[in-house]
DSSP file (Angstrom, degrees, kcal/mol; ACC not computed):
  #  RESIDUE AA STRUCTURE BP1 BP2  ACC     N-H-->O    O-->H-N    N-H-->O    O-->H-N    TCO  KAPPA ALPHA  PHI   PSI    X-CA   Y-CA   Z-CA
    1    1 A M              0   0    0      0, 0.0     2,-0.4     0, 0.0    48,-0.2   0.000 360.0 360.0 360.0 141.7    0.0    0.0    0.0
    2    2 A I  E     -A   48   0A   0     46,-2.5    46,-2.9     2,-0.0     2,-0.5  -0.943 360.0-143.1-124.6 149.1    1.2    3.5   -0.8
    3    3 A I  E     +A   47   0A   0     -2,-0.4     2,-0.3    44,-0.2    44,-0.2  -0.952  39.0 156.6-104.8 126.2    0.1    6.9    0.5
    4    4 A R  E     -A   46   0A   0     42,-2.5    42,-2.8    -2,-0.5     2,-0.1  -0.919  45.1 -78.0-145.4 168.5    0.2    9.5   -2.3
    5    5 A D  E     -A   45   0A   0     -2,-0.3    40,-0.3    40,-0.2     2,-0.1  -0.417  51.9-106.7 -67.0 142.9   -1.3   12.8   -3.4
    6    6 A Y        -     0   0    0     38,-3.3    38,-0.1    -2,-0.1    -1,-0.1  -0.458  33.9-156.2 -64.5 142.2   -4.7   12.8   -4.9
    7    7 A N    >   -     0   0    0     -2,-0.1     3,-3.2     1,-0.1     4,-0.2  -0.965  25.6-120.7-121.3 139.9   -4.7   13.3   -8.6
    8    8 A P  G >  S+     0   0    0      0, 0.0     3,-1.5     0, 0.0     4,-0.2   0.779 113.8  65.8 -52.6 -25.8   -7.8   14.7  -10.5
    9    9 A K  G 3  S+     0   0    0      1,-0.3     3,-0.3     2,-0.1     4,-0.3   0.689  92.9  63.6 -66.9 -16.5   -7.8   11.5  -12.5
   10   10 A D  G <> S+     0   0    0     -3,-3.2     4,-3.2     1,-0.2     5,-0.3   0.475  71.3 105.6 -82.1  -3.6   -8.6    9.7   -9.2
   11   11 A E  H <> S+     0   0    0     -3,-1.5     4,-2.9     1,-0.2     5,-0.2   0.870  79.5  43.3 -53.7 -50.3  -12.0   11.5   -8.9
   12   12 A L  H  > S+     0   0    0     -3,-0.3     4,-2.3     1,-0.2    -1,-0.2   0.926 117.9  45.6 -62.6 -44.3  -14.3    8.6   -9.8
   13   13 A A  H  > S+     0   0    0     -4,-0.3     4,-2.5     2,-0.2    -1,-0.2   0.887 113.3  51.2 -64.9 -38.0  -12.4    6.1   -7.7
   14   14 A W  H  X S+     0   0    0     -4,-3.2     4,-2.8     2,-0.2    -2,-0.2   0.929 109.9  49.5 -63.3 -45.7  -12.2    8.7   -4.8
   15   15 A L  H  X S+     0   0    0     -4,-2.9     4,-2.4    -5,-0.3    -2,-0.2   0.910 112.4  47.4 -60.9 -43.2  -16.0    9.2   -5.0
   16   16 A R  H  X S+     0   0    0     -4,-2.3     4,-2.5     2,-0.2     5,-0.2   0.922 112.7  48.9 -63.8 -44.1  -16.6    5.4   -5.0
   17   17 A C  H  X S+     0   0    0     -4,-2.5     4,-2.7     1,-0.2    -2,-0.2   0.925 112.0  48.9 -62.1 -44.5  -14.3    4.9   -2.0
   18   18 A R  H  X S+     0   0    0     -4,-2.8     4,-1.9     2,-0.2    -2,-0.2   0.920 110.8  50.8 -61.7 -44.5  -15.9    7.8   -0.1
   19   19 A L  H  X S+     0   0    0     -4,-2.4     4,-0.9     1,-0.2    -2,-0.2   0.938 115.4  41.1 -58.8 -49.2  -19.4    6.4   -0.8
   20   20 A M  H  < S+     0   0    0     -4,-2.5     4,-0.5     1,-0.2     3,-0.3   0.865 113.0  54.3 -69.9 -35.8  -18.5    2.9    0.4
   21   21 A A  H  < S+     0   0    0     -4,-2.7     3,-0.2    -5,-0.2    -1,-0.2   0.833 117.0  37.1 -66.8 -31.3  -16.5    4.2    3.4
   22   22 A F  H >< S+     0   0    0     -4,-1.9     3,-1.7    -5,-0.2     5,-0.2   0.507  91.1  93.2 -97.8  -5.9  -19.4    6.3    4.6
   23   23 A L  T 3< S+     0   0    0     -4,-0.9    -1,-0.2    -3,-0.3    -2,-0.1   0.820  88.1  44.9 -60.6 -34.2  -22.2    3.8    3.8
   24   24 A D  T 3  S+     0   0    0     -4,-0.5    -1,-0.3    -3,-0.2     2,-0.2   0.100 106.8  69.2-101.3  23.8  -22.3    2.1    7.2
   25   25 A C  S X  S-     0   0    0     -3,-1.7     3,-1.6    85,-0.0    -3,-0.0  -0.778  97.9 -93.8-130.3 177.5  -22.1    5.3    9.3
   26   26 A S  T 3  S+     0   0    0      1,-0.3     3,-0.4    -2,-0.2    -3,-0.1   0.560 119.4  67.0 -70.8  -5.6  -24.4    8.2   10.1
   27   27 A Y  T >   +     0   0    0     -5,-0.2     3,-1.9     1,-0.2    -1,-0.3   0.246  66.4 113.3 -94.0  11.3  -22.8   10.1    7.3
   28   28 A F  T <   +     0   0    0     -3,-1.6    -1,-0.2     1,-0.3    -2,-0.1   0.738  69.6  56.9 -57.7 -27.2  -24.2    7.7    4.7
   29   29 A D  T 3  S+     0   0    0     -3,-0.4     2,-1.5     1,-0.2    -1,-0.3   0.421  77.3  94.5 -91.2   3.5  -26.5   10.3    3.1
   30   30 A D    <   +     0   0    0     -3,-1.9     2,-0.3    -8,-0.1    -1,-0.2  -0.514  58.2 170.8 -91.0  67.5  -23.7   12.8    2.3
   31   31 A V        -     0   0    0     -2,-1.5     2,-0.4     2,-0.0    -2,-0.0  -0.632  14.8-161.5 -83.2 133.0  -23.4   11.6   -1.3
   32   32 A K        -     0   0    0     -2,-0.3     3,-0.1   -17,-0.2   -13,-0.1  -0.880  20.4-165.0-115.4 147.7  -21.2   13.6   -3.6
   33   33 A R  S    S+     0   0    0     -2,-0.4     2,-0.3     1,-0.3    -1,-0.1   0.484  82.8  21.6-106.9  -8.8  -21.1   13.6   -7.3
   34   34 A K  S    S-     0   0    0    -19,-0.1    -1,-0.3   -22,-0.0     2,-0.1  -0.979  90.9 -96.4-153.2 153.9  -17.8   15.4   -7.5
   35   35 A K        -     0   0    0     -2,-0.3   -24,-0.0     1,-0.1   -23,-0.0  -0.432  46.7-105.4 -72.5 140.7  -14.9   16.0   -5.2
   36   36 A D        -     0   0    0     -2,-0.1     2,-0.5     1,-0.0    -1,-0.1  -0.310  23.5-150.3 -63.7 146.0  -14.9   19.2   -3.2
   37   37 A V        -     0   0    0     -2,-0.0     2,-0.2     5,-0.0    -1,-0.0  -0.986  21.6-136.8-114.9 130.5  -12.5   22.0   -4.2
   38   38 A Y        -     0   0    0     -2,-0.5     4,-0.1     2,-0.2     0, 0.0  -0.571  11.4-134.8 -96.6 152.5  -11.5   24.1   -1.2
   39   39 A E  S    S+     0   0    0     -2,-0.2    -1,-0.1     2,-0.1     3,-0.1   0.873  93.6  42.8 -67.0 -39.3  -11.2   27.9   -0.9
   40   40 A N  S    S-     0   0    0      1,-0.2    -2,-0.2    22,-0.0    22,-0.1  -0.487 110.1 -69.8-100.6 172.4   -7.9   27.6    1.0
   41   41 A P        -     0   0    0      0, 0.0    20,-2.8     0, 0.0     2,-0.3  -0.221  58.4-165.6 -57.5 155.2   -4.9   25.4    0.2
   42   42 A S  E     - B   0  60A   0     18,-0.2     2,-0.5    -4,-0.1    18,-0.2  -0.978  25.8-136.5-145.7 157.4   -5.5   21.7    1.0
   43   43 A I  E     - B   0  59A   0     16,-3.0    16,-2.7    -2,-0.3     2,-0.5  -0.978  25.1-177.8-111.8 122.7   -3.8   18.4    1.4
   44   44 A N  E     + B   0  58A   0     -2,-0.5   -38,-3.3    14,-0.2     2,-0.3  -0.952   8.3 173.1-127.8 109.5   -5.6   15.6   -0.4
   45   45 A L  E     -AB   5  57A   0     12,-2.6    12,-2.1    -2,-0.5     2,-0.3  -0.844  13.5-163.2-118.8 152.2   -4.1   12.1    0.0
   46   46 A V  E     -AB   4  56A   0    -42,-2.8   -42,-2.5    -2,-0.3     2,-0.5  -0.958  16.9-135.7-128.9 152.4   -5.2    8.7   -1.0
   47   47 A A  E     -AB   3  55A   0      8,-2.4     7,-2.8    -2,-0.3     8,-1.1  -0.937  27.5-165.8-102.9 128.4   -4.2    5.2    0.1
   48   48 A E  E     +AB   2  53A   0    -46,-2.9   -46,-2.5    -2,-0.5     2,-0.4  -0.957  13.9 174.8-122.2 133.1   -3.7    2.9   -2.8
   49   49 A K  E >  S- B   0  52A   0      3,-2.7     3,-1.6    -2,-0.4    -2,-0.0  -0.991  75.1 -10.2-136.7 127.7   -3.4   -0.9   -2.8
   50   50 A D  T 3  S-     0   0    0     -2,-0.4    -1,-0.1     1,-0.3     3,-0.1   0.899 129.2 -55.1  51.4  45.8   -3.2   -3.0   -5.9
   51   51 A S  T 3  S+     0   0    0      1,-0.2     2,-0.4    -3,-0.0    -1,-0.3   0.655 116.8 113.9  64.0  19.1   -4.2    0.1   -8.1
   52   52 A Q  E <  S-B   49   0A   0     -3,-1.6    -3,-2.7   -39,-0.0     2,-0.6  -0.964  70.1-125.0-120.8 136.3   -7.3    0.7   -6.0
   53   53 A I  E     +B   48   0A   0     -2,-0.4    -5,-0.2    -5,-0.2     3,-0.1  -0.701  35.2 167.6 -78.0 120.4   -8.0    3.6   -3.8
   54   54 A V  E     +     0   0A   0     -7,-2.8    21,-2.7    -2,-0.6     2,-0.3   0.471  60.6  10.9-113.9  -7.0   -8.8    2.2   -0.4
   55   55 A G  E     -BC  47  74A   0     -8,-1.1    -8,-2.4    19,-0.3     2,-0.3  -0.983  58.9-171.3-164.6 165.5   -8.7    5.3    1.8
   56   56 A F  E     -BC  46  73A   0     17,-2.2    17,-2.0    -2,-0.3     2,-0.3  -0.991   9.0-164.4-159.3 156.9   -8.5    9.1    1.7
   57   57 A I  E     -BC  45  72A   0    -12,-2.1   -12,-2.6    -2,-0.3     2,-0.4  -0.963   5.4-169.3-147.3 136.0   -8.0   12.2    3.7
   58   58 A D  E     +BC  44  71A   0     13,-2.6    12,-2.5    -2,-0.3    13,-1.4  -0.993   9.7 177.9-127.3 123.9   -8.8   15.8    2.7
   59   59 A I  E     -BC  43  69A   0    -16,-2.7   -16,-3.0    -2,-0.4     2,-0.4  -0.991  14.8-157.1-131.4 125.8   -7.6   18.7    4.9
   60   60 A E  E     +BC  42  68A   0      8,-2.2     8,-2.8    -2,-0.4     2,-0.3  -0.817  25.7 179.1 -96.7 140.4   -8.0   22.4    4.2
   61   61 A Y  E     - C   0  67A   0    -20,-2.8     6,-0.2    -2,-0.4    42,-0.0  -0.943  35.4-140.8-143.2 162.4   -5.5   24.7    5.9
   62   62 A Q    >   -     0   0    0      4,-2.6     3,-2.1    -2,-0.3     4,-0.2  -0.988  46.8-108.6-118.5 116.2   -4.3   28.2    6.5
   63   63 A P  T 3  S+     0   0    0      0, 0.0    36,-0.2     0, 0.0     3,-0.1  -0.103  98.8   4.6 -49.9 137.7   -0.5   28.3    6.6
   64   64 A E  T 3  S+     0   0    0     34,-1.3    36,-0.2    31,-0.3    35,-0.1   0.638 130.2  61.1  62.4  17.8    1.0   28.9   10.0
   65   65 A K  S <  S-     0   0    0     -3,-2.1    36,-2.2     1,-0.2    37,-0.9   0.256  97.8 -39.0-131.1-100.3   -2.5   28.8   11.5
   66   66 A S  E     - d   0 102A   0     -4,-0.2    -4,-2.6    34,-0.2     2,-0.3  -0.837  37.2-149.6-138.4 170.6   -5.0   25.9   11.5
   67   67 A A  E     -Cd  61 103A   0     35,-2.0    37,-2.9    -2,-0.3     2,-0.4  -0.950   6.3-147.4-140.0 157.3   -6.4   23.1    9.5
   68   68 A T  E     -Cd  60 104A   0     -8,-2.8    -8,-2.2    -2,-0.3     2,-0.7  -0.994  13.3-139.7-129.6 126.6   -9.7   21.3    9.2
   69   69 A I  E     +Cd  59 105A   0     35,-3.0    37,-0.7    -2,-0.4   -10,-0.2  -0.764  26.0 173.1 -81.0 116.6  -10.1   17.6    8.2
   70   70 A W  E     +     0   0A   0    -12,-2.5     2,-0.4    -2,-0.7    -1,-0.2   0.818  64.1  17.1 -93.9 -37.5  -13.1   17.5    5.9
   71   71 A D  E     +C   58   0A   0    -13,-1.4   -13,-2.6     2,-0.0    -1,-0.3  -0.998  57.0 160.5-141.6 135.7  -13.0   13.9    4.8
   72   72 A L  E     +C   57   0A   0     -2,-0.4     2,-0.3   -15,-0.2   -15,-0.2  -0.912  20.9 144.2-150.7 123.5  -11.3   10.8    6.1
   73   73 A G  E     -C   56   0A   0    -17,-2.0   -17,-2.2    -2,-0.3     2,-0.3  -0.997  29.0-158.3-160.5 158.9  -12.4    7.3    5.2
   74   74 A V  E     -C   55   0A   0     -2,-0.3   -19,-0.3   -19,-0.2     5,-0.1  -0.997  38.7-100.3-139.1 138.6  -11.3    3.7    4.5
   75   75 A L    >   -     0   0    0    -21,-2.7     3,-2.2    -2,-0.3     4,-0.4  -0.307  37.9-117.5 -55.7 140.7  -13.1    1.0    2.6
   76   76 A P  G >  S+     0   0    0      0, 0.0     3,-1.3     0, 0.0    -1,-0.1   0.859 113.0  55.2 -52.1 -40.9  -14.8   -1.4    5.1
   77   77 A E  G 3  S+     0   0    0      1,-0.3    -2,-0.1     3,-0.0   -23,-0.0   0.572 109.8  48.0 -72.8  -6.3  -12.7   -4.4    4.0
   78   78 A Y  G X  S+     0   0    0     -3,-2.2     3,-0.6   -24,-0.2     5,-0.4   0.280  84.8 118.3-113.9   7.8   -9.5   -2.4    4.6
   79   79 A R  T <   +     0   0    0     -3,-1.3    -4,-0.0    -4,-0.4     0, 0.0  -0.293  63.6  37.0 -71.7 161.8  -10.3   -1.2    8.1
   80   80 A C  T 3  S+     0   0    0      1,-0.1    -1,-0.2    -2,-0.0    -3,-0.0   0.713  87.9 101.0  67.4  23.9   -8.2   -2.1   11.1
   81   81 A L  S <  S-     0   0    0     -3,-0.6    -2,-0.1     0, 0.0    -1,-0.1   0.152  98.7-109.5-117.0  14.9   -5.0   -2.0    9.0
   82   82 A S  S  > S+     0   0    0      3,-0.1     4,-2.3     1,-0.1     5,-0.1   0.686  77.1 134.8  66.1  21.9   -3.9    1.4   10.3
   83   83 A I  H  > S+     0   0    0     -5,-0.4     4,-2.6     2,-0.2     5,-0.2   0.933  71.3  48.0 -67.4 -45.3   -4.7    3.1    6.9
   84   84 A A  H  > S+     0   0    0      1,-0.2     4,-2.7     2,-0.2    -1,-0.2   0.902 112.2  50.8 -61.2 -39.8   -6.5    6.1    8.5
   85   85 A T  H  > S+     0   0    0      2,-0.2     4,-2.9     1,-0.2    -1,-0.2   0.911 110.5  48.6 -63.6 -42.6   -3.6    6.5   10.9
   86   86 A K  H  X S+     0   0    0     -4,-2.3     4,-2.1     2,-0.2    -2,-0.2   0.907 112.2  48.7 -64.7 -41.9   -1.0    6.4    8.1
   87   87 A L  H  X S+     0   0    0     -4,-2.6     4,-2.3     2,-0.2    -2,-0.2   0.943 114.3  45.9 -61.6 -47.4   -3.0    8.9    6.1
   88   88 A F  H  X S+     0   0    0     -4,-2.7     4,-3.2     1,-0.2     5,-0.2   0.917 111.2  51.9 -62.7 -44.0   -3.4   11.2    9.1
   89   89 A N  H  X S+     0   0    0     -4,-2.9     4,-2.2     2,-0.2    -1,-0.2   0.896 111.0  47.5 -62.4 -40.1    0.3   10.9   10.0
   90   90 A E  H  X S+     0   0    0     -4,-2.1     4,-1.9     2,-0.2    -1,-0.2   0.931 114.8  46.2 -65.2 -44.8    1.4   11.8    6.5
   91   91 A A  H  X S+     0   0    0     -4,-2.3     4,-2.5     1,-0.2    -2,-0.2   0.913 111.6  52.0 -63.6 -42.1   -0.9   14.8    6.4
   92   92 A K  H  X S+     0   0    0     -4,-3.2     4,-2.6     1,-0.2    -1,-0.2   0.903 107.4  52.2 -62.0 -41.8    0.1   15.9    9.9
   93   93 A A  H  X S+     0   0    0     -4,-2.2     4,-1.6     1,-0.2    -1,-0.2   0.906 111.4  47.1 -61.2 -41.2    3.8   15.8    8.9
   94   94 A R  H  X S+     0   0    0     -4,-1.9     4,-1.0     2,-0.2    -2,-0.2   0.906 111.6  50.6 -67.2 -41.0    3.1   18.0    5.9
   95   95 A L  H  <>S+     0   0    0     -4,-2.5     5,-2.4     1,-0.2     3,-0.5   0.894 106.7  54.4 -64.5 -40.0    1.0   20.4    8.0
   96   96 A L  H ><5S+     0   0    0     -4,-2.6     3,-1.4     1,-0.2    -1,-0.2   0.891 105.1  53.8 -61.3 -38.9    3.8   20.8   10.6
   97   97 A K  H 3<5S+     0   0    0     -4,-1.6    -1,-0.2     1,-0.3    -2,-0.2   0.790 107.2  52.4 -64.0 -26.7    6.2   21.7    7.8
   98   98 A L  T 3<5S-     0   0    0     -4,-1.0   -34,-1.3    -3,-0.5    -1,-0.3   0.420 121.0-110.1 -88.4  -0.1    3.7   24.5    6.8
   99   99 A G  T < 5 +     0   0    0     -3,-1.4     2,-0.3    -4,-0.3    -3,-0.2   0.609  61.4 157.9  82.6  12.4    3.6   25.8   10.3
  100  100 A V      < +     0   0    0     -5,-2.4    -1,-0.3   -36,-0.2   -34,-0.2  -0.557  16.1 179.8 -72.4 130.3    0.1   24.6   11.1
  101  101 A K        +     0   0    0    -36,-2.2     2,-0.4    -2,-0.3   -35,-0.2   0.523  59.3  43.0-110.8  -8.9   -0.4   24.4   14.8
  102  102 A R  E     -d   66   0A   0    -37,-0.9   -35,-2.0     2,-0.0     2,-0.4  -0.999  56.6-166.4-144.2 138.1   -4.0   23.2   15.2
  103  103 A I  E     -d   67   0A   0     -2,-0.4     2,-0.3   -37,-0.2   -35,-0.2  -0.991   8.0-162.8-125.5 130.3   -6.2   20.7   13.4
  104  104 A E  E     -d   68   0A   0    -37,-2.9   -35,-3.0    -2,-0.4     2,-0.3  -0.817   5.8-174.4-106.7 150.9  -10.0   20.5   13.8
  105  105 A V  E     -d   69   0A   0     -2,-0.3     2,-0.5   -37,-0.2   -35,-0.1  -0.991  14.6-146.9-143.3 139.8  -12.1   17.6   12.8
  106  106 A W        -     0   0    0    -37,-0.7     2,-0.3    -2,-0.3    -2,-0.0  -0.894  22.9-170.9-104.4 133.5  -15.9   17.2   12.8
  107  107 A T        -     0   0    0     -2,-0.5     2,-0.1     1,-0.1    -2,-0.0  -0.756  15.9-126.5-121.3 168.6  -17.4   13.8   13.7
  108  108 A Q        -     0   0    0     -2,-0.3    -1,-0.1     2,-0.1   -81,-0.0  -0.282  41.3 -89.4 -98.3-171.3  -20.8   12.2   13.6
  109  109 A D  S    S+     0   0    0     -2,-0.1    -2,-0.0     3,-0.0     2,-0.0   0.435  82.6 123.6 -83.8   0.8  -22.6   10.4   16.3
  110  110 A D        -     0   0    0      1,-0.1     3,-0.3     3,-0.1    -2,-0.1  -0.329  67.9-128.8 -65.2 144.2  -21.1    7.0   15.5
  111  111 A I  S    S+     0   0    0      1,-0.2    -1,-0.1     2,-0.2    -2,-0.0   0.902 109.1  56.3 -57.1 -43.6  -19.3    5.2   18.4
  112  112 A E              0   0    0      1,-0.3    -1,-0.2     0, 0.0    -2,-0.0   0.854 360.0 360.0 -60.8 -35.6  -16.2    4.7   16.1
  113  113 A A              0   0    0     -3,-0.3    -1,-0.3     0, 0.0    -2,-0.2   0.497 360.0 360.0 -67.8 360.0  -16.0    8.5   15.4
């Protein structure tokens, strides 16, 4: 598995991964037909295994200030393999280099969240 930058060619695979990752949680009804584009700079990473996107993280940030995690998910069959942790750790390392000192995340009512 590799963690890499999202590429616009990944959009359909990203959308499918997001749909399946959120299907079994209270966020199931937030279906998107295209990937969000953020007003501020962002870090958009995917986890890829065997040429398939199995996880993703999207973080919008303001350099030297704060960041917000907007999307983080992993396909159900790839959970419990530390993929979300690897995505977050890579994003956090990049944010620290940019001087970001605070990260916010919004969660749902699910126990796992």
